[in-house]
C-alpha positions in Angstrom: 33.3 -11.6 46.7 36.4 -11.2 44.5 34.2 -11.8 41.3 31.8 -9.2 42.5 34.5 -6.6 42.9 35.9 -7.4 39.5 32.6 -6.9 37.8 32.0 -3.7 39.8 35.5 -2.4 38.8 34.7 -3.2 35.2 31.6 -1.2 35.3 33.1 1.7 36.9 36.0 1.6 34.3 33.5 1.6 31.4 31.2 4.1 33.0 34.1 6.5 33.7 34.8 6.8 29.9 31.1 7.7 28.9 29.4 11.0 29.0 27.0 12.3 31.6 23.8 12.6 29.6 21.3 13.6 32.4 23.1 16.5 34.2 20.8 19.6 34.2 18.2 18.1 31.9 14.5 18.6 32.4 12.9 16.2 35.0 9.4 15.7 36.2 7.8 13.5 38.9 4.3 12.1 39.6 3.8 14.0 42.9 5.9 16.4 45.0 6.0 16.5 48.8 5.2 19.7 50.6 8.7 21.1 51.6 9.6 24.4 53.0 10.8 25.9 50.7 9.3 23.8 48.0 12.3 24.0 45.8 13.9 21.4 48.3 11.7 18.6 46.9 11.3 19.2 43.1 12.2 16.7 40.4 15.2 18.7 39.0 17.3 18.2 42.3 18.0 14.7 41.0 19.9 15.9 38.1 21.7 19.1 39.3 25.1 17.3 40.0 24.7 18.1 43.8 24.4 15.0 45.8 23.1 16.7 48.9 19.9 18.1 47.3 17.2 15.5 46.6 13.7 15.3 45.2 10.9 14.0 47.3 7.3 12.7 46.4 4.3 12.0 48.5 4.2 8.8 50.4 3.0 5.5 48.9 2.0 2.4 50.7 -0.4 -0.5 50.9 -2.5 1.7 53.2 -1.8 5.1 51.6 -3.9 6.9 49.0 -1.1 6.8 46.4 0.3 3.4 45.6 2.6 4.2 42.7 5.3 6.8 42.0 7.4 7.8 39.1 10.2 10.2 38.2 11.5 10.9 34.6 14.3 12.8 32.9 14.3 14.0 29.2 17.8 13.8 27.8 16.8 16.1 24.9 17.7 13.6 22.3 18.1 9.9 21.6 21.3 8.6 22.6 23.2 5.3 23.2 23.1 4.6 26.8 25.4 2.5 29.0 24.5 2.8 32.6 22.2 4.4 35.3 23.4 5.3 38.6 21.0 6.2 41.5 21.9 7.8 44.8 19.0 7.3 47.3 18.6 9.5 50.4 21.1 8.3 53.1 20.4 9.1 56.7 23.3 7.2 58.0 23.8 3.4 59.1 21.0 3.9 61.8 18.3 4.3 59.0 20.1 2.3 56.2 17.9 -0.7 56.1 14.7 1.5 56.3 16.0 3.5 53.4 16.9 0.3 51.4 13.3 -1.1 52.1 11.8 2.2 50.8 14.1 2.0 47.8 13.6 -1.7 47.0 11.4 -3.1 44.1 11.9 -0.1 41.7 12.2 -0.4 37.9 14.0 1.6 35.2 12.7 2.4 31.8 14.5 3.6 28.8 12.4 4.8 26.0 12.1 7.2 22.9 8.9 8.5 24.1 7.6 9.7 27.4 5.3 6.8 27.8 6.8 3.8 29.4 5.9 0.2 28.7 7.1 -3.3 29.3 9.3 -3.2 26.1 11.2 -0.3 27.3 12.1 -1.7 30.8 15.8 -2.2 31.2 16.0 -3.1 34.9 13.8 -4.6 37.8 15.0 -4.6 41.3 14.6 -7.4 43.8 14.1 -9.4 45.8 17.3 -8.5 47.5 17.6 -5.0 48.9 19.4 -2.6 46.8 22.4 -0.4 47.9 21.7 3.2 48.5 24.4 4.0 46.0 23.1 1.8 43.1 24.6 1.4 39.6 23.4 -0.9 36.8 24.3 -1.3 33.1 21.2 -0.4 31.1 22.5 -0.8 27.5 20.1 0.6 24.9 19.1 3.8 23.4 16.4 6.4 24.2 15.5 9.9 25.2 13.7 9.4 28.4 15.0 7.4 31.6 12.1 6.8 34.0 12.2 5.5 37.7 9.2 3.7 38.9 8.1 2.0 42.2 4.9 0.9 43.8 3.3 -0.6 46.9 0.0 -2.0 46.0 -2.8 -3.1 48.2 -2.9 -6.8 49.0 0.4 -7.7 47.4 3.0 -9.6 49.4 6.5 -8.1 49.2 9.9 -9.7 50.2 11.3 -9.4 53.6 12.8 -5.9 54.3 10.5 -4.1 51.9 8.9 -1.1 53.5 5.2 -0.9 52.6 3.9 2.0 54.4 4.6 4.9 54.6 7.2 4.9 51.9 9.1 8.1 50.8 10.8 8.2 47.5 14.0 10.4 47.8 16.3 10.5 44.9 19.4 12.7 45.4 20.9 12.1 42.1 20.4 10.1 38.9 23.3 9.9 36.5 22.8 8.5 33.0 26.0 7.5 31.2 26.3 7.1 27.4 27.6 8.8 24.3 26.6 12.4 23.5 27.8 12.0 20.0 25.3 10.1 17.8 26.2 7.1 15.6 29.2 5.8 17.8 30.1 3.2 20.4 32.8 2.1 22.6 34.2 3.5 25.9 35.6 6.5 24.2 32.5 6.9 22.0 34.8 7.1 18.9 33.8 4.0 16.8 31.2 4.5 14.1 28.0 2.3 14.4 27.3 0.1 11.3 25.9 2.4 8.5 22.6 0.3 8.3 21.8 0.7 12.0 18.5 2.4 12.5 19.0 6.1 13.4 22.8 5.4 13.5 22.4 3.9 17.0 24.0 0.7 18.2 25.0 -1.1 21.2 27.3 1.2 23.1 29.6 -1.8 24.1 29.9 -4.1 21.0 28.4 -1.9 18.1 25.5 -4.3 17.3 22.4 -2.6 16.0 19.4 -2.3 18.2 17.3 -2.1 14.9 18.0 -2.0 11.3 17.0 0.2 8.5 14.1 -1.0 6.4 15.2 -3.8 4.2 18.2 -4.9 6.3 18.8 -7.6 8.8 21.6 -9.2 10.9 23.3 -8.1 14.1 25.2 -5.5 12.2 22.3 -5.0 9.5 24.7 -6.2 7.0 22.3 -8.3 5.0 19.3 -7.5 2.7 15.9 -9.1 3.6 15.2 -12.7 2.4 13.9 -12.7 -1.2 10.2 -12.0 -1.0 10.3 -10.0 2.1 10.8 -6.3 2.7 10.6 -3.4 5.0 11.3 -2.7 8.8 12.6 -5.9 10.3 11.9 -7.6 7.0 8.5 -8.5 8.5 6.5 -7.6 5.3 5.9 -10.0 2.3 6.1 -9.0 -1.2 2.7 -9.1 -3.2 4.0 -11.6 -5.6 2.7 -9.7 -8.7 5.7 -7.8 -9.8 6.3 -8.0 -13.5 8.2 -11.0 -14.7 7.8 -12.7 -11.3 10.6 -10.5 -9.9 10.9 -9.9 -6.3 9.9 -6.6 -4.8 12.4 -4.0 -3.6 13.7 -5.2 -0.2 13.4 -1.7 1.3 10.1 -0.4 0.1 8.3 -3.5 -1.1 7.7 -1.6 -4.5 7.8 -3.6 -7.8 10.6 -1.4 -9.5 9.9 -2.8 -12.9 6.3 -2.4 -12.9 3.4 -5.0 -12.2 2.2 -8.3 -13.8 -0.8 -8.1 -16.0 -3.9 -7.4 -14.1 -2.3 -5.6 -11.2 -1.5 -2.1 -10.1 -0.2 0.4 -7.5 3.5 0.7 -6.5 3.5 -2.6 -4.6 1.3 -4.4 -7.2 -1.0 -5.4 -4.5 -4.2 -4.1 -6.0 -6.2 -5.6 -8.9 -7.0 -3.5 -12.1 -10.2 -1.5 -11.6 -13.1 -2.6 -13.7 -12.6 -1.7 -17.4 -8.8 -1.7 -17.4 -6.3 -4.5 -17.9 -2.7 -5.3 -18.7 0.7 -4.5 -16.9 -0.1 -1.7 -14.5 -3.7 -1.6 -15.9 -2.7 1.0 -18.4 -5.1 -0.4 -21.1 -8.8 0.2 -21.3 -11.1 -2.7 -22.3 -13.0 -2.7 -25.5 -16.5 -1.3 -24.9 -17.8 -4.1 -27.3 -17.7 -7.1 -24.9 -20.8 -9.2 -25.0 -23.5 -8.0 -22.5 -21.1 -5.2 -21.4 -19.1 -7.8 -19.5 -15.7 -6.5 -18.3 -12.7 -7.8 -20.1 -10.2 -10.1 -18.6 -8.0 -8.0 -16.3 -4.7 -9.8 -17.4 -5.2 -10.2 -21.2 -7.9 -7.8 -22.1 -9.8 -10.5 -23.9 -13.7 -10.5 -24.0 -14.0 -14.0 -22.6 -17.8 -14.0 -23.0 -17.6 -13.0 -26.6 -18.5 -9.8 -28.5 -21.5 -7.7 -29.2 -23.2 -8.1 -32.7 -20.9 -6.5 -35.4 -17.6 -7.0 -33.7 -15.0 -9.8 -33.7 -11.5 -10.6 -32.4 -10.2 -11.4 -28.9 -10.4 -7.8 -27.9 -13.8 -7.3 -29.9 -12.2 -4.2 -31.5 -12.5 -5.4 -35.1 -15.5 -4.9 -37.3 -17.0 -7.7 -39.2 -15.6 -8.4 -42.5 -17.2 -6.5 -45.3 -20.4 -8.2 -46.4 -21.1 -9.7 -42.9 -22.8 -8.4 -39.9 -24.5 -9.4 -36.5 -23.8 -11.9 -33.7 -20.3 -13.5 -34.3 -20.5 -11.8 -37.8 -22.3 -15.0 -39.0 -25.0 -13.0 -41.1 -24.6 -11.9 -44.6 -25.6 -8.6 -46.2 -28.3 -8.8 -48.8 -26.0 -7.6 -51.6 -28.5 -4.9 -52.9 -27.4 -1.8 -50.9 -27.1 1.3 -53.0 -23.9 2.0 -54.8 -22.6 -1.4 -54.0 -21.8 -0.4 -50.5 -21.9 -3.2 -47.8 -24.4 -3.1 -45.1 -24.0 -1.9 -41.5 -21.8 -4.3 -39.6 -24.0 -4.4 -36.5 -27.7 -4.8 -37.8 -27.1 -5.4 -41.6 -29.1 -2.2 -42.6 -28.3 -0.5 -45.9 -27.7 2.9 -44.4 -27.7 4.8 -47.9 -30.8 3.0 -49.3 -31.3 0.2 -51.9 -30.6 -0.6 -55.4 -33.5 -0.2 -57.9 -35.9 -3.0 -57.5 -35.4 -3.7 -53.7 -36.9 -2.3 -50.5 -36.9 -2.6 -46.7 -34.0 -1.6 -44.4 -31.9 -4.5 -45.4 -32.8 -4.2 -49.2 -33.5 -7.9 -49.0 -37.1 -7.9 -50.7 -37.8 -7.3 -54.3 -40.6 -5.1 -55.6 -44.1 -6.4 -55.4 -45.7 -7.6 -58.7 -46.3 -4.9 -61.1 -43.8 -2.4 -59.6 -40.0 -1.5 -60.3 -37.3 0.9 -59.7 -36.1 3.1 -56.9 -38.1 2.3 -53.7 -40.4 0.3 -56.1 -42.1 3.6 -56.9 -42.5 2.8 -60.6 -45.4 0.9 -62.0 -45.0 -1.7 -64.8 -46.4 -0.5 -68.3 -49.8 -1.8 -69.2 -48.7 -3.4 -72.5 -46.1 -5.8 -70.8 -46.9 -9.5 -71.1 -47.2 -10.6 -67.6 -45.2 -8.1 -65.6 -42.0 -6.0 -65.8 -38.5 -6.6 -64.6 -38.4 -5.3 -60.9 -35.1 -3.5 -61.3 -35.6 -1.4 -64.5 -39.2 -2.0 -65.6 -38.1 -3.9 -68.8 -40.7 -6.3 -70.0 -41.6 -8.6 -72.9 -44.0 -6.8 -75.5 -46.9 -8.2 -77.3 -47.2 -7.8 -81.2 -47.4 -4.3 -82.3 -45.4 -2.8 -79.4 -41.7 -2.4 -78.8 -39.2 -0.6 -76.5 -38.0 -1.6 -73.1 -41.3 -0.8 -71.6 -43.5 -1.7 -74.6 -44.7 1.8 -75.0 -43.8 2.3 -78.8 -46.1 1.0 -81.6 -44.2 -0.9 -84.3 -44.3 -1.5 -88.3 -42.0 -3.7 -90.6 -40.0 -0.7 -91.9 -39.5 0.8 -88.5 -38.7 -2.6 -87.2 -35.9 -3.0 -89.7 -34.6 0.4 -89.0 -34.7 -0.3 -85.4 -33.0 -3.7 -85.9 -30.1 -2.2 -87.8 -30.1 1.1 -86.1 -30.6 3.0 -89.5 -32.8 6.0 -90.5 -36.1 5.0 -91.9 -35.6 7.2 -95.1 -32.4 5.1 -95.9 -34.3 2.0 -95.8 -37.0 3.2 -98.1 -34.6 4.7 -100.7 -32.5 1.5 -100.7 -35.6 -0.6 -101.3 -36.9 1.5 -104.2 -33.5 1.5 -105.9 -33.2 -2.2 -105.7 -36.7 -2.6 -107.1 -36.1 -0.4 -110.1 -32.7 -2.0 -110.9 -34.3 -5.3 -111.0 -37.1 -4.1 -113.2 -34.6 -2.4 -115.7 -32.5 -5.7 -115.8 -35.6 -7.6 -116.9 -36.5 -5.2 -119.6 -33.0 -5.2 -121.0 -32.9 -9.0 -120.9 -36.1 -9.2 -123.0 -35.1 -6.5 -125.5 -31.8 -8.4 -126.1 -33.7 -11.6 -126.8 -35.8 -9.8 -129.5 -33.0 -8.7 -131.9 -31.6 -12.1 -133.0 -35.2 -13.3 -133.7 -35.7 -10.4 -136.3 -32.4 -11.2 -138.1 -33.4 -14.7 -138.3 -36.7 -13.7 -139.8 -35.1 -11.5 -142.3 -32.9 -14.2 -143.4 -35.7 -16.6 -143.9 -37.5 -14.1 -145.8 -34.5 -13.7 -148.3 -34.3 -17.5 -148.6 -38.1 -18.2 -149.1 -39.8 -15.1 -150.6 -36.7 -14.1 -152.5 -37.0 -10.4 -151.9 -34.5 -8.1 -153.7 -31.6 -6.9 -151.8 -33.0 -3.5 -151.9 -36.2 -4.5 -150.4 -34.4 -6.3 -147.6 -32.2 -3.3 -146.9 -35.1 -1.1 -146.8 -37.1 -3.3 -144.6 -34.0 -4.0 -142.2 -33.4 -0.2 -141.8 -37.0 0.4 -141.0 -36.9 -2.3 -138.3 -33.6 -0.9 -136.9 -35.1 2.6 -136.7 -38.1 1.3 -134.9 -35.8 -0.6 -132.4 -33.7 2.4 -131.8 -36.7 4.5 -131.1 -37.8 2.0 -128.5 -34.4 2.0 -126.9 -34.5 5.8 -126.7 -37.7 5.6 -124.8 -36.0 3.3 -122.2 -32.4 4.5 -122.5 -30.0 4.3 -119.5 -30.0 8.1 -119.1 -33.7 8.3 -118.4 -33.3 5.4 -115.9 -30.6 7.3 -114.0 -32.6 10.5 -113.9 -35.5 8.5 -112.5 -33.3 6.8 -110.0 -32.0 10.2 -109.0 -35.5 11.5 -108.6 -36.5 8.6 -106.5 -33.5 9.0 -104.3 -34.3 12.7 -103.8 
């Protein structure tokens, strides 16, 4: 008994220091008994601060139409609450047990919303009968305080419980706590820990009823364990933050971005088709084999490239001179203007060099044709056929030229061989011939003069002509020789040569 008194005294001491949160607040109830006047039984009578005015509901009971009853007060805001005091209708000692039996078995709920549930229940009465002036600690936080009672069909109740008819008559309900938010203690002057949810904490010891997202501990002094985040640290990080970093312990976001292949603020979504890399900011190459989507992490075309492309990303053209699947095919080498063929299909897009046809310029002209698009026909005078590129051919006797379309002779051949005019060749030939002829004549004439002198000498020795006769005869011979030289003198030769040259 002494211990009970000590506890009661302590409760009264603490409750004395707290604020009255329920006075004159808005109250409602499940049913209202017919009273005259009706105001004598309304819900607000239980929070008007006048102990003699009471609320009253319709009866409940195991044999009554109504089997449950409730009354609720809206405190107007969420507060830290310490205790709830209830004054039940007291008709004196003669009816005390009956009133206690009607009061017995009730429950109290403390909630943020007007809907009560098992999580918000802070007190359940029984099996002992409660005092008509009842006080209980109901440490918590909330906006609504709800009184609830029932008498259900077929249920066995403890001895002393009134089961039918049962009137619920609450004359006053006093909710004690702190009006000032974010504080605790009997004087409501100690700040709650800064990481308490809604700045609300246990009104007695300051422990947090809940923590801000990302915090844990009785005083919300700790961050969530690595790899977890959010309210009550119940959410697990995606595991795909860049660099294998853990996510933000509050939001769960990957503050430094996502690992390759992942996207969204929490990096919990794979890259959409056609994108890759960290945060999926890159687009796949459109040249992956068979239009297969590239690797979401690396961007590589794991199945290979379309014809004409190469590299891990299939974003490089085949090297010049190659084309096709895996760039293994070689261009023909006969594209016009020495251009390489198209990297995909090997086609010479600008056409072919002379002597070649088809899209790939990989076929020579047919026998007997040459030139651009093989449109030229080989000359008729060619031996066998002409060269397919330029029409050049080997000529038979009597024909010349790259296409054997020029008739030939020895003079013109020489001129053609030395690249000289034909008139030059003819003049040179005549000049050489005349000079040779003149040399021969002079040579013979020179040989005749010594013979004549010898003859004359022999004559003087044998015939014994007189000196006068010899002189006469010798002069005659000399004159005759001179006359012959005049006929073939050098001046005439030069004139003749000049005439020939002209």
